[in-house]
N, C-alpha and C positions, 0 to 999 in steps of 0.2 A: 716504657710507661703504658699502663693499661688504660682502656677506655670502655665506657659503657655506652652502648647504643640502644635506642628504643625503637621497637618495630610495631606498627599498627596492624591489626587484624589477626594477631596470633591468639587463637581462642581455644585451642585444644592440643593434646599431646601430639597429634599428627602434624600440627603446625610447627611444633618444636623440631620434629624430625625433618620437615621440609626445609626449614631455615638452616638446620645443621648441614643438610646436604648442599645447600647453596654455598655456605661458608667453606665447606670442604672442596667444592668445585672451584671456588675462587682462591683456594689455598690461603684462607684467612684463619689464623689460629685464635681459638677462644678458650676461656677458662670454664665458662658455664653459660647455659641457656635456660631461661625460664620464660613463661608466657610474657610476651611484650618486651623482653629485655635480654641482651647478650652482653656478657662481660668479655671483652677482647683482651688478648695478651699484650697487644701493642696498639698504638694510635694509627688510624688509617690515614693514608695520604689522600689527596683530593681525587686522583684518578681511580684508586681502589674504591673509595667511598661511592663514586659515581657508578662504577661497575656493579657494586653491591646493590645500590639503590635500584638500578635497572633490572637486575636479576630478581630482586624481591618483588618489584612491581609486576614482572612477568608471571609471578606465582601468586599474585593477589595480596601482597604485603606492601607496606610503605615504611620507609625510614621516617622517624619523627625528629625534627631538628629543634623546634621551639619548645621552651620549657612548659608553657601552658598545655600544649598538646601532650607532652610527656606525662604531665600530672593526670590529665583526663584518661589517658591510656592506662596508667597505673591504677586508677580507680576502677576502670572497667575490668582490668585483669584480676583485681582483688575480688570483685563480685563474681566473675565467671569461675574463678578457682573455687570460691567458697560454695557456690550453688551447684555447679555442674561437675566439678572434679573431686573436691574434698569429700571425704567420708565423715567428717566431723559434723556435729549438730549445727543447725542454723540459728539456735537461740542466742543470738548476739545482738548487740547494739551497733548498728552499722556506723553510726557517727564515731563511736569509740574505735571500732575495728579499723576504719579507714584512716582516721587521724593518727592512730597508734602506728600503723604501718607506713604511712607516708610522712609522718612527723610534721604535719602542718594542721592549722586550725580547720575544723570540719566546716564551719560557716563559710570560710574563704573557698574551700574546695567545692562545696556544694553550689555556691554562687558561680564560681568559674565553670563548673560542669553545665549548669543551666544556661549560662550565657553563650556557650559554644555549641552545645548539643541540641538546644531548643526543646529539651524536656528536662524535668527535674531529675536529680540523682535518685530520688526515691522511686520515681516512675520507672527509671532504668532498672532498678533492682526488682520491682514488681514484674516488669516485662521479662526479665531473665528467669524469675521464679515460675512465671506462667509457661514459658517455653520448656522448662525442666518438668513441670507438671504434665505438659503435653507428651513429652518423651515417656514419662512414667506411665501415663494412661495407655500409650501405644504398646508398651511392653506388657501391660496387663498382668503384672506380677503382684501388685499391691492393691489393697482396697482403697477407696477414697479416704477413709478414716486414717489408714496407715500413711498415705501420701500427705494428708493434712498434718499429721504429727511430724513426719520427716521434714516437711518444709516449714515447720514452726508456725502453722496457723492455729489460732485458738479454737477453731471448730471447723467442721466440714462445711457448714453454712457460710462461714466467712470466706473460705477458699472458693466455694461455688460462686458466691456473689462477686468476688474479685475476678475470677476466671471469666464469668459472663460479661463483666464490665470491659475487660480487655479484648476478649475474643468474639463477643456477641452471641455466645452459646454456652450452655451449661456443660460441665464435664461429661455428663451422660450423653448429651447430644454430640459432643466432640467425638466420643468413643464410637458412636454409631456412624459418624460421617465417613464417607469413602476418602475424601481429600482431607488429610490430617492437618493441613494449614501450618506445617512446621516451617520455621524460618532458620536460616543459618545464624549462628550466634553473633557473627560480626555485622549482621544486618539489623540487629535489635537496637 
């Protein structure tokens, strides 16, 4: 019988590779791995689950056992995938996107997120977008107008205002700064 386990702090393709290596080292067979989730081929016994939990913790990950934490991690994974990894456009309605993928009411999910994470889900999305904008500014391959379009901002001015509200500096000031103030995705 298969089992799905949820793992906190999986935020990039390298995380998938790291978790895959841990599972191979522990000789745990799995059908698939995606951000935040592993579909195992069989149910883990208590000792194996404890070993897996310790190995994951040593690499900066955590097993998630309770349902509320699993839902929040799924929400975060959807945002990270859409903003940082997916090449598809961001012109989506987040409420519909999240509720369609998790199959629960968005108001419930948003309220749950806010109660546990101490920021709103909307602010989490904004924070992720700003971190991706920082990355794009560092790469210096796109103009600010192109970044605004790519990130689904209605204007450069709106992007700049939101960027300044979150970071305390304009995108131009950020580009000139020596310390780029980037954060790890799992710290946002």
